[in-house]
N, C-alpha and C positions, 0 to 999 in steps of 0.2 A: 298098356298099363304098366309094363315093366320099365318103359322109358320114363314115364311119369315118376315112378318110384325112384329111378336112378337120379333124375333131376332133383327130387326132394331130398335124397341122401346127400347130394353134392351141396345143396343149399344149407342143410342142417349141419353138415361137417364144417362148412366154411364159417358159419356163425358161431359154432362151438369151439373152433380151434384157433380163433384169432389171437388168443393169448400166446400161442406158440411163436408168434412173430413179434412179441413184445420188445419195445425199444426204450431207451432212456428218454424221459420226457424233456422237451425243449420248449421254452417260451421265447417268442420273438417279439421284441418291442421296438418302437421307433416313433418318428413323427413325420409329418408332411408339411412342407413350407413352400411359399412362393419364391421362385428363383430370384426375382428382382428385389422385392420388398423384404424378404426373409420373414414375413409374417406367417404364422401357422394357419393351416387350412382345416377348419372343423368340418366334418361331414364327408371327407374324402373316403373312398372305398378301396380297401386293400384286398387283393384276391390272389390265391395261389391255385391255378387251374388244376395241376396234377394231384393236389391233395384235397380239392373241393372245400377249402376253408376260406372264410370271409371275415373281415373286421372293418369297422368304421371309426374314423378318428373322432375323439371327444372334442369338447369346447376348446381345449388347449392344443388341438391338432395332433394328439398322441393316440397311438393304437397299441394293442397287445393281441398276439395270436398264441394260444396255449395248446399244449399237448401235441407238439410237432415232433417229427423225427429228429434225433440228435445229430444225424449226418446225412450227407447227400446234397446235391445242388438242385435248386428249383427256381423256376421263373416266378417272380413276384410282379404283379400288375397293379398299378395305382391309377384310379380314375377320379376326376373332379371336373364338374361342368365348367366350361370356359378355358380349360387347360389341356395341353397335350398329354395324352396318356403316357405314363412313365413305366418302363419295364426294366427289371434288373435281375441278373442271375445271382442268387445268394447261396453261398456254401454254409449250410446250417452248422457244420462242425466248428467253424471259426467266426460265425456272425455274432456281433455284439449288437448294440443299439443302432438301428438303421435310420437314415435320414433321406427322404425323397424330396427332391426339389423339382417342382413343376413349373413349366413355362406357360404363360397365358397365350392363348391363340384363338383366332376366330375360325380356323380351319379344323374340320373334324380329323383328328389324327388317325393315321393308318397303322400306327405302332401298337398293334394289339397282338395278343397271343393266339396262335392257331393251334388247336388241339386235334383236329381231324386228320393231320398227317401223322406219320409214325412217331416222330419226336416233337413234342410241343416246343414251339419257338415263336419269336416275334414274326410278324408278317414280312418284315424286311429280311429276316434270316431264313425264311421258308421259301424254297424254290418254286413250290406249287403256285399256280395262278389262283389266287383266293380272294374272297370277298366276305365281309361279315355284316350281318344286319343285327343291330342292337335293339333293345327294348323300345326305344322311341320310334324307330322305323317300323317295327312289327306292330306297333299300336296304330299306325296309319291305316285307314279303312281298306279292307280287302275282303273278298267274298270267301276266301279259303286260304290255307297255308301257302300253297304254291303260287297263288295270285300275288301274295306279298313279296315273293322272291323275284318277280319279273322286273323289279326296279334295278336289278343287277345286270350290267351289260353281259351279253352272252347267254342269259337265262330267259327261256320262253315257256309257254304252257300250251298243251293240247287241251282244248276245252270242249265240254258238252254242256253248254249253258253255264250259269254261275256256280253250280253246285259241284261240278266234277272238273278237276284240273290235274294234268299229268306233267311232271317237270321235263323240260328239254334243255340240255346244255350243249352249246356249240353244235346244234343240229341233231343231237342224239337223244333219244328218250326210251321209254318202256324199260326193258330189262338191261338197258345199257347205262342206267343211272342207279347208283346205290344210295338209298336213304337210310341214315343211321338215326335211331331213336333209342335213348337210354343205352347207347353203346352197342346196340344190336341191329343187324340188317333187317329192315322192314320187309316182310314177306306177305304180300296180299294179292297174288294173282296179277302182277303188274303187266302181264302180256296183253291184257284187254284194252282196246281203244277207250272204252268208257269206264275203266276201273281207276278210280282216284286213289289218293293217299289217305289211309285211314288213321289220321293223327290229328289231335286237337291243335288248332292253329294258335291257341293262347298259352300252351304249356311251356314254351321255351322263352328264356330271357335273351338268348342269342342263337343265331343260326349261322354256321359257316358253310360256304359253298366253294368247293374245290373244283376248278375247271380243268379238265384234261384227264389223261390216263391215271388210274389209281389201282390197277390190279395188283401191284406190289403189296399194297396195304390190305386190300379186301378181296382179292381173288377174282373169280368170274363176275362179270356184269359191270365192272367199274370202267367201261370204255370211255364214257363221256364225262364222268365226274362223280362227285360225292356231295350229298346234302347232309350235313351233320347237325342234328338238333341237340342243343346242350340243355340239360335240366337246369332250372334256376339254381343259383348259388345258394348254399345253405345260409340260414340266418346267423348273424353274429352271436357269440357266446352269451347265453342267458336271455335271449330275446325271442319273442313270438311276433312275427310280422305277417302281413297279408296284403292282398290287393283285390279290388273289385273292378271289373271291366264290363261296360255295357255299351252297346251300339245299336242304332236303328237306322235302316236304309230305306229310302222311299221307293226305289224302283220295284222291289219285290217284297217289301215289308219285312226284310230280314231283321230279326231281333236276335242279338247275340249277347249272352251274359256269361261271365265266368268269375268264380270266387275261389281264391287260394289262401291257405294258411301255411306258415312255414316256421318251424321252431328249432331251437338248439339249447339243450341243457347238459352242460358238461360233456359235450361231444356226442350225446345222443341226439340225432337229428331226425326230423320228420317233416312231411309235407302232405297236404291233401288239397285236391282241386276238383271242382265240378263245373262243367260247361254245358250250356244248352243253346242251340241255335234253331230258328224256325223261320221259314219263308214261304210265301205263296208264289205264283207263277211270275217269271220275270217279263219285263216289258221292253220291246224293241221300239225304235222310232216309228214303226208302223202298227204297233199293237202288241198285245200280250201273246206269249207262246203258251198254249194250254198245258196244264198238268206238269209244269216244270218246277214246282215247289219242292222243298225238302225240309227235313228236320233231323237234327244231329244231337246226340247226347254222349258226353265223355266224362267218365269218373276215373281219377287216377290218384295214386298216393305213393309215398316213399317212407321207409324207416331205415335207419342206418346208424353207423358209428364212425366218428372221425377221431382217431386216436394217434398216439405216437408211432404205432406200427403201420399206419396208413388209413385206409377207410374201407368200409363195406356198406353198400347201399342196395336195398331191395325195392325195386320199382314195380308197381302193378297198375295196369290200365285196362279199362273196358270201354270200347268205342262202338257206337251204333249210329248208322245213318240210313234214313229212308228217303229215297229219291224218286220222284215221279217222272214218267216218260210218256211221250205222245207220238203215235204213228200217224202222220198227217193224213187227214181226210178233208178234201176241199169241195165246196159247193160250186155252182156254175160261175159265181162271181170271183172265185179264187180265195174265199174266206175259209178259215179253219172251222170245221163243224164236228159234232160228235159222231160216233159210229152210226147212229140211227139217222143222221142227216140233220138233226135239229141244231140250231145255232147255240154258241156259248153265250152265257150271260156274264155281266160284270161280276156277279156273285160267284160264278164258277172260277173265274181267274183269281179272285182274292180269297178263295177258300183255302184254308190250311189243312183240310182233309184231303189226302192224296187219293187219286183214283188209280185204277189199274190201266195199263201195266206200270209196275214200279219195281225198284230194287230195295232189298232189305239186306244191309251189309253189317256184319258184326265182327269185331276184331278184339280178341283178348290177348294180353301180353303180360308176361312176368319176366323181369330181367334182374339178375344179380351182378352188380358191378363191384369189383374189388381192386385195390391197389395195396400190395403188401411190401413192406421194406424188408428185404431178405439179403443178408450178406452185403456185398458191394454193389447192390442194385435194388431194383424193385420189380415185382411181378404184377402185371395187370391181368386179371382173369375175369372175363365176362361170360355169363351163361344166360341163355334165354329160351323161353318156350312161347310160341304164338299159335293161336287158333284163329283162322280167318274163315268165316262162313258167308258165302255170297248167294243170296236167294233172289231169283228173278221171277216175279209174280205176274202172270199174264192177265188172268181174269178172276182171281180169287186168292185167298190166303195160302192155298197150297202151291208151293213153288213148282215151276216148270223146270228151270235149270237150278241146281243147288250144288255148289262146290263147297266141300268141307276140307280145308287144308290145315294140317298141323305141322309145325316146323320146330326143330330143336337146333340151337346154336351153341358153340363153345369157341372161345377165342382167347388164346394165351400169348402174352408178350413179356419177355424178360429184358429189362433195360439195365445195362451195366453203367454205373456212374461215370461221368466224363473224366478221362485221363489224358493229359497233354492235348486237349482239344478234340480227342476222338470219343465218340459215344456210339457203341454198337447195340443192336437190338436183334433178338432172335424170337421167332414166333411160330405158332401152330394154330390152325383153325380147322373146325369140322362142323358140318351141318347135315341134317337129315330131315326130309319132309315126306309126307304122305297125304295124298288128296283123294277123296272119295266123291263119287257122284250119288246124290241122294234124291234127285228129281226124276221126272218122267221124260224129259228131253235131254239130249246129250250133244255136247260140242267137243269136249276134251276128255280123253279116257281117264279113268282112275289111274293114278301113277304114284311111284315112289322115286325119290331122288336123294342122293347123298354126295358129299364132296369133302375132300381133305386138302390142306395146303400147308406148306412149310416155307419159311423165308429167313433170310439173313440180310441185315441192313446196317450201314455205318455212316456216320456223319462226322466230318472234320470241320472244326471252327478255327479260323484265324482271326486276327484283329478286325479286319474289314470284309472277310470273305468266308464262305462256307462251300463245302463240296460234299455231296452225298452219292452213295451208290448202293444198289441192292439187287438181289435176285430171289425168285420165288418159283416153286413147283406146285402145280395143282392137278388133282384128278377128280373127275366127276362122272357119275353114272346115273342115267335116267331110264326107268323101266316103266313101260306102259302096259296096262292090262287089257286082255281081250274082252270083247263084249258082243253078245248077240241080242238083237232086238227083233221080235216077231220072226225068229228063224233066220234073219239076215245078219251077217257079220258087220256090225257098226264100226268096231275098232279092231284092228289087227295088232296083236301083241308085238312089242318091240323092246330092244335094249340098245341104248346109245351110250357109248363110252367116249370120253375125251380127256386128254391131258395137255398140259402146257407149261412152258418155262417162260416167265416174264422177267424183264430187267428194267432198271431205271437209273438214270444219271441226273443229278441236279447241281446247279451252281448259282450262287448269289454273290454280288459284290456291291458294297456300299462305298461310293466315291467320296461322299461327305455327308453331312447331316441332311442335305436336300435330295441328292441324287442316289438312286438305287437301281441295280440291274439284276434280273434273274432269268435263268434259262433251264429247260428240261429236255431230255430225250428219253424215250422209253417205249416198251411194248406192253400190250395188254391183250386180254382175250375174253370171250364170252361163249360159254357152252350154249347150244340151242336149248330152248325151254320146252317143256312137254306140249304146250299148245302148238308150237312150230313143228314138233315131231309127229304129233298124233291126231290133230284136229280132224273131225269129219262130221260137219253138221252146220245148222243155221246159227249164226251169231246174231241174235235178235237185236242187240244194242247197236250193231253196225250195219244191219240190213244186208248181210251177204252170207254166202255159204263158203266156209273155210275148209281147206284140205291140207293136212300137214305132210311132212316128208321125213320119214324116220332115218334117212341116210344123210341128214345134214351134218356138215362138219362145223367145228367151232369157228367163230369169227376171231381173226387175229388182227390187231391194230398196231400200227407203228406211228408214233407221234413225236413232234417237236414243237416247242413253243418258246417264246422269249418276250420279256416285258421290260420296259423302262419306266421308272416312276420318279416323280418330282414332288416334293412337299416343302413349300416355302411358307412365309408368313402371310402372304396374300393369295397365292395361287397354289393349288395342288393339281397334279395331272398324272395320267398314266396312259400308256399305249402298249398293246400286245398284239402279236401275230401268232398264228398256229397253223400247222398242217397235220392232217390225220388220214393216213391211208389204211383202209380196212379191207383185208383179204377175206373172201367168203362171207360178205355182208348178207344177212338173212332178211328177206322181206316178202310180203304177200302181194301178188299182182294178179290182175285180171286181163285176159287177152280176148275178151268178147264172149267167153264161154258162159252159159247160163244153165241153171238146173231148176226143176220144179220140186219143191219140198213143202210139206204142210199146206198144200193147196195154193201156194204162191210161187212166183218165179223170182229167183235170186241170181245175182252175178256170182260166179265161182272165183274165189281167190285161192291160189295155190302158193305154198311157200317154196321159194327157191333161193339161189345164192348168186351173187355177182361180186365183182371187185369195185370198190367205191373209194372216192377221195373227197375229203371235206377240208376246206381251208377258210380262214377268215381273219377278222380283226376286231378288237374291242378297244375302246378309248373312253376316258373320262376327263373332265376339266371342271374344276371348282374354283370360283373366284370370289374373294371377300375384299372388295375395294375399301370398304369401311366395315366396322364391327357389326352394323345392323343390316347389311345387305349380303345375301348369300345367293350366288348364281351357280347352279349345278347343271352340268351337261354330260350325257352319256351316249355312246354310239356302239352298236353291235351289228356285225354282218357275217353271214356264213354262206359259202358257195359249195354246193354238194353235187357231185357228178357220179352217175352210174357208168363207170369206165367200160364195163363189159358190153353194154347195149348202146353206149354212146349217147345217152340222154340224161337229163337231170334226175336226181333222186326225188322221190315223192315226199310230200308233206314236210317241207323244210321251211323254217321261219323266214319271214321277210326281214330285210334290214330295218333297224329301228334307230330313232334319234329322240332322246328325251331331254327336255329343257325345263328347268324350274327356277323361278326367281322368288326368293323369300325375303320379306322384310321382317327383321327381328328387333323391334324397338324395346327399349327399357322403359316399362310403364310402372308407375308407383302402385304397389299393392299386388303386382303380378310377377310371375317368373316365366321364362320361356315363351313369351308372347310372340306370335308370328302371323303374317299374312302372306299367302303364297299364290302364285299363278304359274301354271305349268302347261306345256304343250307336248303331247306325245304323238310322234309321227311314225308311221310305218310306210316303207316304200312299196311300190307294187311288186308282186311276186309273179313273174311270168316264167321263171325257171321251174316248170312243173313237168311231171311225167304225164303228158297229155293223153296217154292211153286210158288213164282212169282218174285223172285229176284236172281240175279247172284252175286257171290263174285267178288272182285277186288284185283289185286296184289298191293304190295307196290311199292313205287317209291320215287326217290330223284331228286330234281330240284336244279340246280345251278343258283343263281342270283348274280348280281353285280350292283354297282352304284357309281357315282362320282358327286360331286356338290360343290358349294361355293356361297357365297354372295359377290358381288363386289360393290364398291361404285363409282358411276359416279358423281363426285362432292359430293353433299349431298344426292344423290338419290341411295338407295340400290337396287340392282337387283340380284335375286337369280336364278342361272342356274343349271340345273341338267340333267344327263343322266343315265338311269337305264335300266338294261336288266333282264327280267324274262325268266326262262327256257332257259338259255343261250346255253345249249347243245342240244336243240331241242328234248327233251326226249318225247317218246311216252308213254302216260299214260291215264288211266281212273280214275277220282276221284270217291270215293264211293258215293258221293251225286250228281254226274252229271246225269241229265236226259237223256243224250245221251250215257250212257254206255250200253254195250250189255245187252239184256234182258228187257230193259225198253223203247227202242226207237221204235221198230218195232215188232209187234205181229207175223206177218207172217214169219219174219226172225229174231228170237231171238238172233242169233249170230252177227247181224249187230250192230255195235257200231261206234260212232264218237269220236275220241280222243279229249281230252282237247287241248286248244290252244298251239301252238308251240312257238318257240322263238319270243320274243316281246321286242323291244327296244323303250323306251319312252324318248323323249326330252321335258324338262319342263322349264317354265319361270314363276317366281312369282315377281310381281312388286308392293310393297306397296308404297303409296304416300300420301302426305298431301297437300291439295289445299289451305286451310285457317288455319292459326295458330295464 
C-alpha cells in the first residue's frame, strides 16, 4: 500500500510541478516540397519523436508546430507516401522557416529515427542492428503481436497454437528479450514456455526491434535484443482523429476489432482505444485441435500535455486474455476424444465457449512518461506500475495455479545537448517486484525481486561517422519464500544476489548516400529469474516437472556484430553477421529422470548452466525494377552450440528464407493497390539436443494477398484479403511447442501440426472527427 501511495505522489507531483520547467514558447514553421519539381506536398507528416509532436502540411504544403522549446537540437522526421523519408537535426534556438525537400522513390526508405536506443538518431547513425515495422506492415494479417514481427530477419516466435507467441531474437528468448511498452519494461512472468506477451497488437503505430546486446540501456535481461512498442503519435493541433480496424480469419474464426480516438487541443493530448478478439479452435491440415480457442480484451488510454517545457503523458491499459488448453486423449484410431472417450463434434470445435483446462490472464499497467527541458539538456523520467495475474484453471473457475505479480519501475535519463558533436547521457533505473501464490498448486515460490542500475554513455558525431561508448553497473537481488504443503517443504527459502558491469562500443560510417556500415562490440548480463532459482512442481502447460537451482550465477554475454547496408533507387540490400558467447547460460534439461506427481508420471527438468555460443547472419534484398513491381527477400540463420556438453542448444529456430513479389498498379479511384505472392521457407532443423528434443523437416508455405484503399467521398477505406499457407501444407515449425517430442511425454511421437490454410479479410478506416 505504501508503494502505491508513493507512486501516486510521484505522479501527482509531476503533473502539478510541470510549470517549474517552463520555457519560452517556440513556433516552428515550414513547408515540404518535391526535390525535382519544387511543387509543394500537401498531406506530408512532420514528426519530432523526442517531443511526441506531429503536424501535417496543408494544401499549400505548409506546416506549423506550436509550443516547442526555445532551445535544444532535435531530430525532425518527414514522411510522404512515394518519397524517401527525410530527417534533419534542427537547432530550435536558431531555426527559422524550414524547407524539407523530398526525393521520390519506389524503395521503402530505411532513413527513419530509432528511439529505442539511448540517443534517438536515424537508423544510419545508429550502430545497433535495428528494424522498424510501420503501420502498414502491422496491419497485415497476424494472429498476435509477436507473429507480426517475424517478418523481420533474425526474429522468430515460440508458439503454443495461434494464441500464444513468445519473441526470439537471434536464437534467444524468454527473459533474454526486453519488451518495452509505454517506455516501461513489460513484466508478465516471461519465464514460462506458454506465457505470451500481454499487449494489444493494434495499440502501436510503429515497433522497433533492436537485435543484439542492450544491457547498457536496459540492464538485466537484454541479452538478445529489445522490442520497443511506440505509442501512436499525438494528433495535430486542434484535431480529433481515429481509426477502426476489423479482421476476420477463416481458419479459427478469429474476429479482431479495434477502435481508437486521438485528440489534441492546445497541447492537451488524449487517446482512447478498445480492442476485442475472439477465436474458436484452430485447424491443422489434418483437422481441428480441440479447445484451442481464445478471447482477448484490451482497454487503454492516455492523457497528457505537450508544452514548451517538454511533455508528460499518463498511459493506462487493462488487458485480459482467456486461452483454452487440451491435454491429448486419443481413441484406438488415433483421433482426439474427450476425457470420457466420446468424440468431438464440429460444434465443439467451433464453439467460442472455452472448456477446461484454460488460462485466465490479466495485466494492468499504468505508466507516466515525461521529458522535461532543464538547463542545457533534458530529463526523461518514466515511472510504471504493473500487476500481472495468471490463473490456470483445470476443471472449474477456481484456479489451481495462480500467480499475482506486482512490479514497480523508475527510469531516469539526463541528456546534455550536443556540443562539438558530443552528446553525453547519464542514467539511473530501479525496479521492484513481488509475486504471490494464490492457488492450491505450486510451481514457483512466492518471491520478491529488486534491482538498481546506473550508467554513463556518450556519442560523438562527425560529418559521415559516429562513435559511441558507455558503461553500466547493475545489482539485483531475488528472494524466495519458504512453503510447507501437507507438512512437507515444497520450497526452500533462498536469497540470490548478483551484480554486473556492462560496456558497449559502437561505430557507423556513411560512405555516401547509398552505402552505410555499422559495427558493435559489447557485454551484457541476465540475472537468474525466480523460476530458475526456486521451481519445484508440475508445470502443467509444459507437461513436465521443473526443479530450480538457487545457486545459479548470472549469465554474461560477449557480443560483436557488423552490418553493411545499401540503398539505391532500384535496389536496397543489407547483410549482417554476429557472434554471441554466453558464459553460464541457464537452461532446463532432462536426462531421463521421471517423477510421479498428482497421479501422473512426468519428466524432470532441472535448471543448470553451461557455456554457449551463438553466431549467425541476416540479409535482405529489395528490388524495384519498375515503380509497380516490388520484390522483397529476407534471410536469417542462427547456429547455437552448447560448448560445455559438445552438442547443440535446444529449441533454436531453423534458418528461414522469405520471398514476396508485389504488384502495385496505379488504378483510377484507388490508392495503394497491390497484389502479392509470397513464399516462406524454413530449412530443416537437425541441430537439436537429441536428449530431449526432436528434429524438424524443412517446409515451404505459399501466401498471397490483394488490397487497395478506396475513397468514399473524402473518406479513405482500406480493404484487404490475404491467404497464409494457401496449399494447406502440413508442417511442424522448429519452435512450435506442439511439435513431436515436446507435447506429450508418454507418446513422444504425438505432434500437432501448425495451422493450415487461413484466409483473412481486413478493413482499416482512418477518420478525422474535428479538423
